[in-house]
C-alpha positions in Angstrom: 9.1 -38.8 -14.6 5.5 -39.6 -15.2 3.1 -37.1 -13.5 -0.4 -37.9 -12.4 -3.4 -35.7 -11.8 -2.5 -35.6 -8.1 0.9 -34.0 -9.0 -0.4 -31.0 -11.0 -0.9 -27.5 -9.6 -4.7 -27.8 -9.2 -6.6 -28.4 -6.0 -8.9 -31.5 -5.8 -11.8 -29.0 -5.9 -10.5 -27.5 -9.2 -9.9 -30.9 -10.8 -13.4 -32.1 -9.8 -14.9 -28.7 -11.0 -13.3 -29.1 -14.4 -14.8 -32.6 -14.8 -18.2 -31.4 -13.7 -18.1 -28.4 -16.0 -17.0 -30.4 -19.1 -19.7 -33.1 -18.3 -22.4 -30.5 -17.9 -21.5 -28.4 -21.1 -21.1 -31.5 -23.2 -24.3 -33.0 -21.8 -26.2 -29.8 -22.8 -25.2 -30.2 -26.4 -25.3 -34.1 -26.5 -21.6 -34.2 -27.1 -19.4 -36.9 -25.7 -15.9 -36.2 -24.3 -13.1 -38.8 -24.1 -10.3 -37.1 -22.1 -9.4 -33.9 -20.3 -5.7 -33.1 -20.3 -4.0 -30.2 -18.4 -1.0 -28.8 -20.1 1.2 -25.7 -19.8 2.6 -24.3 -16.6 0.0 -25.8 -14.2 1.0 -29.3 -15.3 4.5 -28.6 -14.0 4.8 -28.8 -10.2 8.1 -26.9 -10.3 6.6 -23.8 -11.9 4.5 -21.0 -10.3 1.4 -19.1 -11.4 0.0 -19.4 -14.9 -3.4 -19.9 -16.4 -5.2 -23.2 -16.7 -4.6 -24.8 -20.1 -7.0 -27.6 -20.9 -7.2 -29.9 -23.9 -10.7 -31.5 -24.2 -10.8 -34.5 -26.5 -14.3 -35.0 -27.9 -15.9 -38.1 -29.2 -15.6 -37.8 -33.0 -18.7 -40.0 -33.4 -20.9 -37.2 -32.0 -21.0 -34.1 -34.2 -21.2 -30.9 -32.1 -21.1 -27.1 -32.8 -17.6 -26.5 -31.3 -18.2 -22.7 -31.1 -21.3 -23.2 -29.0 -19.6 -25.9 -26.9 -16.7 -23.5 -26.2 -19.1 -20.9 -24.9 -20.9 -23.4 -22.7 -17.6 -24.7 -21.4 -16.4 -21.3 -20.4 -19.7 -20.6 -18.6 -19.6 -23.9 -16.8 -16.0 -23.5 -15.8 -16.6 -20.1 -14.4 -19.6 -21.5 -12.4 -17.4 -24.2 -11.0 -14.0 -22.4 -10.5 -14.9 -18.7 -10.4 -13.1 -16.2 -12.6 -9.8 -17.6 -13.7 -7.7 -17.4 -16.8 -8.5 -20.6 -18.7 -7.3 -21.5 -22.2 -9.3 -24.2 -23.9 -8.4 -26.4 -26.8 -11.0 -28.7 -28.3 -9.9 -31.8 -30.2 -12.8 -33.4 -32.2 -10.5 -35.7 -34.1 -11.4 -34.0 -37.4 -7.9 -32.6 -37.9 -4.4 -33.7 -37.2 -3.2 -30.6 -35.4 0.4 -30.6 -34.2 -0.4 -28.3 -31.2 -3.0 -30.8 -29.9 -0.5 -33.6 -30.2 2.1 -31.6 -28.3 -0.4 -30.7 -25.6 -1.4 -34.4 -25.3 2.3 -35.5 -25.1 3.4 -32.8 -22.6 0.2 -32.7 -20.6 -1.2 -34.6 -17.7 -4.5 -36.5 -18.1 -6.9 -35.3 -15.4 -9.9 -37.4 -16.5 -10.7 -40.1 -19.0 -14.2 -41.1 -20.1 -13.2 -44.1 -22.3 
């Protein structure tokens, strides 16, 4: 079964807030983002609870300080969604990380900027 953003356990407000937060944080550092993917328990409509696990794919043509971007993302997400448990994974395309591939395969794309 192929899930869409409407099938995941996020409200429309939360989905839109995630996109706004990523756009704002990336914009502050002149970084481009390609895709936002939700993975983990919130991507499974049959499960309950859980934190929000996000894979943010960055544009590899635009170098960015990933540590600073992570800080900006956390602040922007808290502004948009309030205090929630959120796990962030950044994929700049610089490494071939198996975890990022697994998150991409098992996750649900929320937003694409390509």
